[in-house]
C-alpha positions in Angstrom: -16.7 -42.9 30.1 -20.3 -43.0 29.0 -22.9 -45.6 30.0 -24.9 -46.3 26.9 -27.6 -48.5 28.2 -28.8 -50.4 31.3 -26.4 -53.3 30.7 -23.6 -50.8 31.2 -24.6 -50.5 34.9 -23.0 -53.2 37.0 -25.7 -53.0 39.8 -23.5 -54.9 42.3 -22.7 -53.8 45.9 -19.3 -52.2 46.4 -19.2 -51.2 50.1 -18.5 -53.4 53.1 -19.7 -52.8 56.6 -17.6 -53.1 59.8 -18.6 -56.5 60.9 -17.7 -55.9 64.6 -20.0 -52.9 64.7 -22.7 -54.9 62.9 -22.4 -57.5 65.6 -22.7 -54.9 68.3 -26.0 -53.6 66.8 -27.3 -57.1 66.4 -26.8 -57.6 70.2 -29.2 -54.8 71.0 -31.8 -55.3 68.2 -34.9 -57.4 68.8 -34.5 -61.1 67.8 -37.1 -63.2 65.8 -38.7 -60.1 64.2 -38.3 -58.8 60.8 -36.4 -55.5 61.0 -37.3 -52.8 58.6 -35.0 -49.7 58.2 -37.1 -46.6 57.6 -36.4 -43.1 56.4 -39.2 -40.9 55.1 -37.7 -37.6 54.0 -34.5 -35.6 53.3 -32.9 -33.3 55.8 -33.4 -30.4 53.4 -37.2 -30.0 53.2 -38.5 -27.4 50.8 -41.9 -27.0 49.1 -40.6 -28.4 45.8 -38.6 -31.3 47.4 -41.4 -32.4 49.7 -43.4 -33.9 46.8 -40.8 -36.7 46.9 -41.1 -37.5 50.6 -43.7 -38.8 53.1 -44.5 -37.6 56.6 -44.4 -40.0 59.5 -48.1 -39.6 59.8 -48.7 -40.6 56.2 -46.7 -43.8 56.9 -48.9 -44.7 59.9 -50.5 -47.7 58.2 -47.1 -49.4 58.1 -46.9 -49.4 61.9 -50.0 -51.5 62.2 -48.4 -54.5 60.4 -47.7 -57.3 62.9 -44.4 -59.0 63.4 -42.4 -56.1 62.0 -40.1 -53.8 63.9 -39.0 -50.5 62.3 -35.5 -49.0 62.9 -35.1 -45.3 62.4 -32.7 -44.2 59.7 -33.9 -40.6 59.6 -30.5 -38.7 60.0 -31.6 -35.3 61.2 -33.7 -34.0 64.2 -36.8 -36.2 64.2 -37.5 -36.4 67.9 -41.1 -35.1 67.5 -41.8 -37.7 64.8 -40.3 -40.5 66.8 -42.4 -39.4 69.8 -45.5 -39.4 67.6 -45.0 -43.0 66.7 -44.0 -44.1 70.2 -47.1 -42.6 71.7 -49.4 -44.5 69.2 -47.3 -47.7 68.6 -45.0 -48.2 71.5 -41.8 -50.1 70.6 -42.6 -50.2 66.9 -39.9 -47.7 65.8 -36.5 -48.2 67.4 -34.0 -45.4 67.4 -30.4 -46.1 68.1 -29.7 -43.0 70.3 -25.9 -43.4 70.4 -25.4 -43.5 66.6 -24.8 -40.2 64.9 -26.6 -41.0 61.6 -25.5 -37.7 60.0 -21.7 -38.0 60.4 -21.0 -41.7 61.2 -21.7 -43.4 57.8 -19.6 -46.4 58.9 -21.9 -47.0 61.8 -25.0 -46.4 59.7 -23.6 -48.9 57.2 -23.2 -51.5 59.9 -26.7 -50.9 61.1 -28.1 -51.1 57.6 -26.6 -54.6 57.2 -28.7 -55.7 60.2 -32.0 -55.0 58.4 -34.2 -57.4 56.6 -35.4 -54.6 54.4 -34.8 -50.8 54.0 -37.6 -48.4 52.9 -36.6 -44.8 52.0 -37.0 -42.1 49.4 -34.1 -41.1 47.1 -31.7 -39.9 49.8 -28.3 -40.9 51.1 -30.0 -43.8 53.1 -31.1 -45.5 49.8 -27.8 -44.9 48.0 -25.8 -46.2 51.0 -28.1 -49.2 51.4 -27.8 -50.1 47.7 -24.0 -49.7 47.7 -24.0 -52.2 50.6 -26.3 -54.6 48.7 -29.1 -54.4 51.3 -32.6 -55.3 50.1 -34.1 -51.9 49.7 -37.4 -50.3 48.5 -36.9 -46.8 47.2 -40.3 -45.1 47.2 -40.9 -42.5 44.6 -43.7 -40.0 44.1 -42.3 -38.3 41.0 -41.4 -39.2 37.4 -37.9 -37.9 38.1 -36.9 -41.4 39.3 -38.5 -43.3 36.4 -35.3 -43.4 34.3 -33.7 -45.5 37.0 -36.1 -48.4 36.6 -34.4 -50.8 34.2 -37.2 -53.3 34.1 -40.9 -53.7 34.9 -40.2 -55.0 38.4 -38.7 -51.6 39.2 -35.1 -52.8 39.6 -32.8 -49.8 40.1 -30.2 -49.1 37.4 -27.5 -48.3 39.9 -28.1 -51.0 42.5 -29.7 -54.4 41.8 -30.6 -54.7 45.5 -33.0 -51.6 45.2 -36.5 -51.9 43.9 -38.3 -48.7 43.1 -41.8 -48.6 44.5 -44.0 -46.0 42.8 -47.5 -45.6 41.3 -48.8 -44.4 37.9 -50.7 -41.5 39.5 -47.7 -39.5 40.5 -48.2 -37.1 43.4 -50.9 -39.3 45.1 -49.2 -40.0 48.5 -52.1 -41.9 49.8 -51.9 -44.4 46.9 -48.2 -44.7 47.3 -48.5 -45.6 51.0 -51.2 -48.1 50.1 -48.8 -49.8 47.6 -46.0 -49.8 50.2 -48.4 -51.2 52.8 -49.6 -54.1 50.5 -46.0 -55.0 49.6 -44.9 -54.9 53.2 -47.9 -57.1 54.4 -46.7 -59.6 51.8 -43.1 -59.3 53.0 -44.1 -59.7 56.6 -45.9 -63.0 55.8 -42.9 -64.4 53.9 -40.6 -66.9 55.6 -37.7 -65.4 57.4 
């Protein structure tokens, strides 16, 4: 079957998390803080693919925003990156050590449903988050994602819960982070 236009895409969530596991995660996560799920790259970094991703160092301005706690959704070895954040911003980026984020998608789904917002590039994290109906910002630094924007707000064609955050000057990672930062400051000040 062909999808002829954006109205052919349903955009609704179609996955359901394990509510018991979600409750277990909620028990260990901080209370009374906005929780932001964060992933910044693919597990398959190559020169051509890296244009789509950000480094943890490039995302540093986000960790300066008050009243937000970030939760790691980077699903490969990122110990050095987590240590970099912890050294500079203690307690600002939580990692759930006992969750295998590469192989336990059921657990990842349950953790995603605990988030107030998820921020990630076009990876499994974004697609899973959208399929669950989680509020998600998919950052894009390339025109390859432009076709997925079905309106001027950046609503994703596949998942209505995903907003594509990008800039006109493709490839400028500094400007992309500035845009994410500004949107996140606004989000942080909104009523929970």
